[in-house]
C-alpha positions in Angstrom: 21.2 -0.5 0.2 20.0 -4.7 -1.0 18.3 -5.3 -4.1 15.2 -7.6 -1.5 11.8 -7.3 -1.5 8.5 -9.9 -1.2 5.5 -9.6 -2.9 2.7 -9.3 0.1 -1.2 -10.6 -1.0 -4.0 -8.1 0.7 -8.2 -8.1 0.5 -7.9 -4.6 -1.0 -6.1 -5.1 -3.8 -7.2 -4.6 -6.7 -9.6 -2.1 -5.5 -10.1 1.2 -4.8 -9.1 2.3 -1.2 -7.5 5.5 0.4 -4.9 6.7 2.0 -5.1 8.0 5.2 -2.2 9.9 5.1 -2.9 11.9 1.8 -6.2 11.9 1.4 -5.0 10.2 -2.8 -7.9 7.7 -3.2 -6.8 5.3 -6.3 -6.3 1.5 -6.7 -4.5 -0.8 -4.6 -1.6 -2.1 -7.2 0.3 -4.2 -4.6 1.9 -4.4 -0.9 5.6 -5.8 -1.3 7.6 -5.9 1.9 11.0 -3.9 0.9 14.3 -3.4 2.5 14.4 0.4 2.8 17.1 0.9 4.6 19.9 3.4 2.9 22.4 1.7 5.4 24.0 -2.2 6.2 21.3 -2.6 8.4 18.1 -3.7 6.8 14.9 -2.2 7.7 12.4 -3.9 6.3 8.5 -2.6 5.8 5.4 -3.2 3.9 4.1 -0.9 1.5 1.5 -0.6 0.1 1.6 0.5 -3.8 -1.2 2.6 -5.1 -2.1 3.7 -8.7 -3.8 7.7 -9.0 -6.0 8.8 -10.6 -2.6 10.4 -13.5 -1.7 6.7 -13.5 0.6 7.6 -11.5 1.7 5.1 -8.7 3.2 6.0 -4.6 3.1 4.3 -1.7 2.3 5.0 1.9 2.4 2.2 5.2 0.2 -0.6 4.9 -1.4 1.3 7.9 -2.9 4.2 6.3 -4.6 2.1 3.7 -8.1 1.9 3.7 -11.3 1.6 1.3 -12.6 4.3 -0.5 -16.0 5.2 0.7 -17.7 4.2 -2.4 -17.2 0.5 -0.8 -18.6 -1.2 1.1 -17.1 -1.9 5.1 -17.3 -5.1 6.1 -16.7 -6.9 9.8 -14.9 -9.0 8.8 -12.6 -6.2 6.4 -12.5 -3.3 9.8 
């Protein structure tokens, strides 16, 4: 697997978010475009790194990230 990646800007960085796939909330620490393939054929995916209450980070697809319920949603943020 290639060790290639790049950081991607995101409007919710350093904000409290929820992973809709698991329901877990935490702080969005980074969004990284990573080559997630374990073969010679590259497969790039934007992954969100979320730090949960335990202090451990987990990843999820960026499409699964939404603002946590304690933050107001704006028309621009939807």
